[in-house]
N, C-alpha and C positions, 0 to 999 in steps of 0.2 A: 622256144617255145611257139606254139599255135602258128607253126610256118608250115611244113610239110606233113608231119605224119600225127598219128593219133595219139601216140608215146606223149609227144609235146603236148598236148593240149590240155594237161595236167598237172604241169610243172610246178614245184615246188621252189622257190628262188629263195634261192639264201640273201640276205640283205646283211647290211653293212653293223657298227655298233652304233651309228646315230639312230637308226630305227627302232632298233631296239631298247636300247635304255634311256631314250627320250620317249619312250613310249607312252606315256600319259596322255589322258587327252586332256587339253586344256579347256577351261570354261567355255570362250567362246569360239571355239572350234570345233569342226567336223570331229569322226573318229578316223578317217584319211588322211593322209600327210603325203602319200608317194601313187606314183603310176610308171609304169611299164612303156619302154617305147621300142619297138621294131622296126629299126628304118630298113625303107626298101629304095629302088635305083628311082622309080618316080619320084621321090621326096625330094631330089636332087633340084625338082622344078621350083621348089620353093622359092622367095627369096626373104634376104635378112627381115624385113617388116612380117612377113607370113609368120616368123618364127619368135617375134618378139612379140605378136598378136597372142600367140597360143599361149607364152611363158605369163601374160598377164592374166588370161582367163586362169591357168592353174591357180597363178598366186590369188586370184580372186576365191579360186574355191577353195582356198586355203591349205594348199598343196605345197611342198618345200623341198620335195625330191624328185628328179627323173633318172630313170634306170634305164640307161641303153644297153639294148641285149650282146649289139655286138658292135666290135671296130671293122670287122670283116667276115661278110657270108660268104663262104665259097669264095669264087673271083672278084665277086663285090667288095669293092677296098673302099669304107667310105671316109677311113683315116687321111687319106689322099686325095678324098672327093671334091668338088668344089662344083659350087650352086650355079645355077644359069645366069647370075650375076657375077660369076669370076671368082666369089671368095671361097675360101674354105668353108666346107659343110662343118667341120667339128669347130672349127674357132667362132663361126655365127650361132652355133649350138650350144657354145659355153659362153659366149657373150651376153645373148637373150638372155640365158639363163641369171646369170650375175644381175644383170642389171633388176632383179624380180626376187632376189634372195635364194633361188633354187639351187641347188646341190644335185650334181650328176654322178652316177657311179656308172664307170664305164667297163663295159662289155667287152670281151677280148676276140680270138677265132673264133667263127661256129663253123663247124663243118657239116653240111647238108645230107653227108653219109653216116653221120654218127651212130644212128640206131641201127643201119646196116652191119655198120662195123660190130656192133655187141654180137654179132653171131661168128664172131672169130674164135678160133680155141683162147682158151686162157693165156698161152705165152705171145699168139698173135697179137690180141689184144694189147696185153702189156707193150708190145712195139708200137702199136699204132697211138696208144697213149701218149708216147714218149714224143714222137712224131707230133702230135697235137699241142702238146706244151711247148715243143720250141717253136710254135708258129705263134701261140699266144705269148710269149714270151719277149720274142721279138719284134712282135705289135706291142706289145708294152713298154718294151725299151723304146720304141720310136717314139709315141705317146706322150710318155716321160719327157724324153729331149724336145720336144716341143710345148709341151701343155702343162706339165708337172706342178708347175707352181701357179697355176690357173686358179684363182678364188672358188670357181663352180666343182673343181676335180675335187670328189669326197671320198670314191675308194673303187676298189675292182670288183668286177664281176663274170664270174667262169662259167661262159655260155652251155658247157656240157651239164644235159640234166638227169639225174640222178632218176630210173625208175625202182621198182619193186622187183622187177623181175627176173632182169637179166644179173645180178648179185649178189645170189642167195648163197653160192658157196664159199667159201673160207678163203681157198685161192682168189678167187675174184673179188672177194673184199678186202684182201692185203693189197692187190696192184691198184685197188680204187684209193684207199688209205693213202699209200703212194703217192699215186699223183695229185690227190687232192693238196698234201702234203707240202709237194715239192713245188709244184704251183705256188704255194703260198711262199716256199722259201726262197726261189727265184725273184719274185716281186717285192722281196722285201731286197734282196740283193741289187735292186735296181737304186736303192737309196730313199724308197719312197715307203714311209711306213702308213700307208693307207689300209683300210678295212680290206678285207675278200669276203666274196661271198660266192656259195654256188647253188646248186638247185636240185630240186628231187622231188619222185613224187609219188602216190599211191594211185593204183588200176587195181585193187583186189588180190593182186597176185599173193601177198602178204594181208594178216589177219590185222586188224588195229592195231594190237598189243606186238606184234610183229613186226610191222612198221616202225610204231615208235621206239622200238629197243633198237632196230636198224639206224635211226635218226641219231640216237639216243647216243650208239656207239663211234658216229661219223665225228657227232659235237666234241666227246670226247677224246678222237683224235687228233683232231686241229683247234688252231685257235678262229676258223672262219662263223661264218653266220647263216642260219638256215631260215627261210621263209617257204613256210606250205599254202600251195595252191589249195583253195577248197574243192577243187575238180566240179564245181557244180555245170560247167559251161562243156565239160564231157560228157553227161549224162550221169554220173554220181548223185544219188538222193539226196534229199537231206539228212534223212533220219541214218544212215550210212556214214553220212560226213561226218554227222556229230560222234558217232561211235569212235571215228579218226581222232576226232577233236579230244573228247574225254580221255582215253589213252596216252596221247603225245602231253596232254598238261599232269598225268598223272605218272608217268613213266618217264619223261625228258627232263632231268632233273636242273640243266641251263636254261632254264626259261627264260633267262635275259637275251640268248641269242637264239630263241625261237620266236619268227612274226608268222603271219599269214597274209596271202594274197585272196583277193577277191575278183574272182572272173565275170567281165561285163559280158559274156557273148555265150551263145548256145553253140553246140556243132550240130548243123542240118543235114548231115550225110552220114549213111551207117558203114562201119567200118573202119579202116585206117586214116580213109581219107577224111581230109577236113574241110569244112567250108563254115565259118562263122558269121553266126548276127547280131549284133546288138542287141542286148535283152532292153526290154520295156520297162519302164522306170515301177509301176509296180515289183516286179524282182529283184529289181535294186534295192527297194526296202527290205524284200526276204531277206537276202545275204547279208549285206550288211547289218541288220537285226541280227539274225544267227550268227554270224561270225564274232559281231561284237560282243554279242552275250555271254558267248565261249572262251572269247579270251579278251574279258576287261579289262582295263587300262593299258591295252596293246593299241598303237595305231597301226592305222592297216594300210596294204600299197595294193592296185589298182591294175588290173589287165585288160585293155591296152586304151594308150592314147589313141588309137583310130577309131573305140567304140568310143569313148567318152567325147572327143569332139569332133564327132561326124560333121555333117554339113546343116546339121541344125543344132546340135549341140545340147541334145535332152537330157542326155542324162547329165552332163554338167551344172543344167541349168536346173533339173529336177533337185538334185543333192545340195547347191546352193539354197536354193528355196526352203526344205525340207529339213536339211542338215546342219547345214554349216550356217552361223551368224558370224559374217563376215566382219573383221574387227575394223575399230573404226579408220585408222592410218590408212590410206589409200594406196594401191601399189603404184611405184614407180613407171610415168608415163612411158613409153615405146619410145623410141629415135625413130627418125627415118626411114626411108629406105636404105638397106646399105646395099 
C-alpha cells in the first residue's frame, strides 16, 4: 500500500476480528485504535529504544493495534533482518508492542510486481497467485515457529491489494476467491487460529453500488475481514467517498467484518507514480469527522506510522489534543536501549 503504484494508494485494508467486533468507541478514547506500518530497509538503523518510544507514543494516543504490512517485500526479508544493534527486528517490534499492550497483525509476502502481474491472462494469473500463496505460507510457517506464541501477535494480513478494475469478470473473481480462501486454509493448517485480513480499494472503475456488491461477495465467500480506505490521499473527493460509504453501509450485510482506514497523506504526483506528503492537522479533522460520522460506532485505522510520527509528530500531537482524552493510567515505561 502506498509504495510504488497509484493503485496501491487507495488500498482497502482488511482487518481482523478484534478491530471490527471491538468497534465501539469508549468514552475516554478517540475514534482511532490502529495504525499501519510499512517497514523499509532504512528502518533497520533504528534501535530498540527508538521502537520503545514509538510504542509509548502510540499508547498515549489511545492506539492498541499495529498492522505490519509485510514480513518480506520482494527480496527484502524483515523476518530474518537484524537492527544495527544486532537484535532481530521482528523480536524487538513484538517485545516493544507487548510492553505497551499493543497487538500486531503480521503481513506476509508482498511482491512489488503484483499489479503488473494483473495484466496476465486469467490462466497465467491463477498460476502466479499459487506461487504467491506458497511464498506467503512459507513465511507464515517460519514466523509461527519462532513467534507464534508471542503475546503481541494478534493475526495475519494478506498484502495483495484487491482493486475494482482487474477482477470484474466471473473467471477472475473465481480465482480471486479461491486464492483468498486457500490462503486462509493454509494459515489455519499451521495450527494458528488467528484472524485473517485482506485488502481492496476503489478507484471509480466500479460504481459505489457495484463496488459494495463486490465487497459483499468477497466477505460472503470467506471468513476474512475487510477494511476500506477512504481514498482521499489518492485524490478521491469527499462527496464521492461518501457515496461509496453509503453503498457499503446499505449493501454489505456483514458490517461486523467491515472497517475503515483513514489516509494521512496527499499524493503529490500525477499518474501512477506516488509521492506522499503528510496532511495538515485541519485535514485530519475533516477526514476523521467524515469517516467517523459515516461509520459511527466503528473504531478507525490510520495509514500510516511514517506520517503520524514524523520528525515533529504533528498529527499525533494534534489528535491527542483534540480527539483523544488519555486514560488516567500512565503507559508502561520504556526499557533502556537493547
